[in-house]
C-alpha positions as CSV (number, residue, x, y, z in Angstrom):
1,M,-20.2,95.7,-19.8
2,K,-18.4,95.3,-23.2
3,I,-15.1,93.5,-23.1
4,S,-13.4,96.4,-24.8
5,E,-14.5,98.7,-21.9
6,L,-13.0,96.5,-19.1
7,S,-10.4,98.0,-16.8
8,I,-7.5,95.9,-15.6
9,N,-7.2,95.2,-11.9
10,S,-10.9,95.8,-11.3
11,Y,-14.1,93.8,-10.8
12,A,-16.6,93.6,-13.6
13,S,-19.6,91.7,-15.0
14,I,-19.2,90.4,-18.5
15,S,-21.2,88.5,-21.1
16,G,-20.3,86.7,-24.3
17,K,-20.3,83.6,-26.4
18,V,-17.9,80.8,-25.8
19,I,-15.7,80.5,-29.0
20,S,-13.1,78.1,-27.7
21,K,-12.4,75.7,-24.9
22,S,-9.3,73.9,-23.8
23,P,-9.4,70.1,-23.0
24,I,-10.5,69.5,-19.5
25,R,-7.7,68.3,-17.2
26,E,-7.4,67.3,-13.6
27,I,-5.5,69.5,-11.3
28,V,-4.8,69.5,-7.5
29,T,-5.7,72.7,-5.7
30,K,-3.5,74.3,-3.1
31,F,-5.8,72.7,-0.6
32,G,-5.1,69.2,-2.0
33,K,-8.4,68.7,-3.7
34,R,-8.6,67.2,-7.2
35,T,-10.8,69.0,-9.6
36,G,-11.4,69.6,-13.3
37,F,-9.9,72.6,-15.0
38,A,-10.4,74.2,-18.5
39,E,-10.0,77.6,-20.1
40,I,-12.6,79.1,-22.3
41,I,-12.4,82.2,-24.5
42,I,-15.6,84.3,-24.6
43,E,-16.3,87.0,-27.2
44,D,-18.7,89.9,-27.6
45,D,-18.9,92.3,-30.4
46,S,-16.0,94.3,-29.0
47,G,-13.4,91.8,-28.0
48,K,-12.3,88.5,-26.3
49,I,-11.4,87.4,-22.8
50,R,-10.0,84.2,-21.3
51,V,-11.9,82.7,-18.4
52,P,-10.5,79.8,-16.3
53,L,-13.1,77.3,-15.2
54,F,-12.8,74.9,-12.2
55,G,-14.9,72.1,-10.9
56,E,-18.3,71.4,-12.4
57,N,-18.2,74.6,-14.6
58,A,-15.3,73.1,-16.5
59,F,-17.5,70.2,-17.5
60,K,-20.8,72.0,-18.0
61,I,-19.9,75.0,-20.2
62,D,-19.0,74.3,-23.8
63,I,-18.4,76.0,-27.1
64,G,-21.4,77.9,-28.4
65,Y,-22.9,78.6,-25.0
66,T,-23.6,82.2,-23.9
67,V,-22.0,83.0,-20.5
68,D,-22.8,85.7,-18.0
69,I,-20.1,86.3,-15.4
70,E,-20.7,88.6,-12.4
71,N,-17.9,89.9,-10.2
72,A,-14.9,88.6,-12.0
73,Y,-11.5,90.2,-11.4
74,I,-10.0,91.5,-14.6
75,T,-6.3,91.0,-15.3
76,T,-4.0,90.3,-18.2
77,F,-2.1,87.0,-18.8
78,N,0.3,86.5,-21.7
79,G,-1.0,89.7,-23.3
80,M,-4.7,88.8,-23.2
81,L,-7.5,89.9,-20.9
82,N,-8.2,87.3,-18.2
83,A,-11.3,87.1,-16.0
84,S,-10.2,85.6,-12.6
85,I,-13.0,83.6,-10.9
86,N,-13.3,83.6,-7.1
87,K,-15.8,82.5,-4.5
88,D,-17.9,85.6,-5.0
89,T,-18.1,85.2,-8.8
90,K,-21.5,84.1,-10.2
91,I,-21.5,82.3,-13.5
92,R,-24.6,81.6,-15.5
93,Y,-24.7,80.0,-18.9
94,R,-27.2,78.9,-21.6
95,R,-27.1,77.1,-24.8
């Protein structure tokens, strides 16, 4: 699905190219586990969306990669589309 066609407060599958990535930082989850965290911005020919990455995905995905995300929950955060990741979300990526 194109980013411009996404509906807020719904689940969707999206694909795009990583155009930016925040520095990776360590966070502590609500369960007390330390893990890596980074945010990426992916873009297709219709728009951009922010995607938070946790754990190994924060370290493995980088600028220039193509990312396919299945079953992300679409919201807005600070006026920008946001793809929330959960345990049922599948993320695939390639250089």
